[in-house]
C-alpha positions in Angstrom: 0.3 0.1 0.3 1.2 3.4 -1.0 1.6 6.3 1.5 -0.2 9.3 0.7 0.6 12.3 -1.0 -1.4 14.3 1.9 -2.2 14.0 5.3 -6.3 13.8 5.8 -6.4 15.1 9.5 -4.7 18.1 8.7 -7.1 21.0 9.2 -4.9 24.0 7.9 -4.3 21.7 4.6 -8.1 21.2 4.5 -9.6 24.8 5.2 -7.7 26.1 1.9 -10.2 24.1 -0.1 -13.0 24.8 -1.5 -16.2 24.2 0.8 -17.4 21.6 -1.5 -13.8 19.8 -2.1 -13.3 19.5 1.1 -13.2 15.8 3.0 -15.7 16.8 5.8 -17.9 19.9 4.1 -18.5 22.8 6.7 -19.5 26.6 5.3 -17.0 29.6 4.9 -19.4 31.8 7.0 -19.2 32.0 11.0 -20.7 34.6 13.8 -18.4 36.8 15.4 -18.3 39.1 18.3 -17.4 42.8 17.4 -16.2 45.2 19.8 -17.0 48.6 19.3 -13.7 51.4 19.7 -15.8 53.8 20.9 -18.1 52.8 23.3 -16.2 49.1 24.1 -19.9 47.4 23.3 -19.8 44.2 21.9 -22.2 43.1 19.3 -22.6 39.9 17.4 -22.5 39.8 13.7 -22.6 37.4 10.8 -19.5 36.8 8.9 -21.1 37.8 5.0 -23.7 40.8 6.3 -25.3 42.4 4.0 -26.3 45.3 5.7 -24.2 48.1 7.3 -24.0 47.2 10.9 -24.3 49.7 13.7 -23.1 49.6 17.3 -26.7 49.6 19.5 -24.9 51.8 22.2 -23.0 54.6 19.9 -24.6 54.4 16.4 -21.2 53.8 15.3 -20.5 52.0 11.9 -19.0 48.5 12.5 -18.8 46.9 9.5 -19.9 47.5 6.2 -21.0 44.9 3.2 -18.6 43.8 0.5 -20.0 41.5 -1.4 -18.6 38.8 0.0 -17.0 38.8 4.2 -17.9 41.9 5.6 -15.4 44.7 6.5 -14.3 45.7 9.7 -14.4 49.4 10.3 -11.0 50.4 11.7 -10.4 50.3 15.2 -12.8 48.0 15.7 -11.6 44.0 17.1 -13.6 40.8 16.2 -13.4 37.3 17.5 -14.8 33.9 16.0 -17.7 32.7 17.8 -17.3 29.1 18.7 -18.8 26.2 16.4 -22.1 24.0 18.2 
């Protein structure tokens, strides 16, 4: 039996593939917590949101749609939510 050309359990290699060609299929989108640079409030945002997301506390623009993934406003930080 010949050895495989690549490791099937390597998650980094599998993550770079197209979502339909992965060994274990999973979506490219995710939810994330975005921290407002003004009031430091946290808002949950979809990674591929199609509308402008405003902070609930100070009405600052947190991210803008781009056709694919949203573009975060400069100064705001995010954390990817855990998958269930």
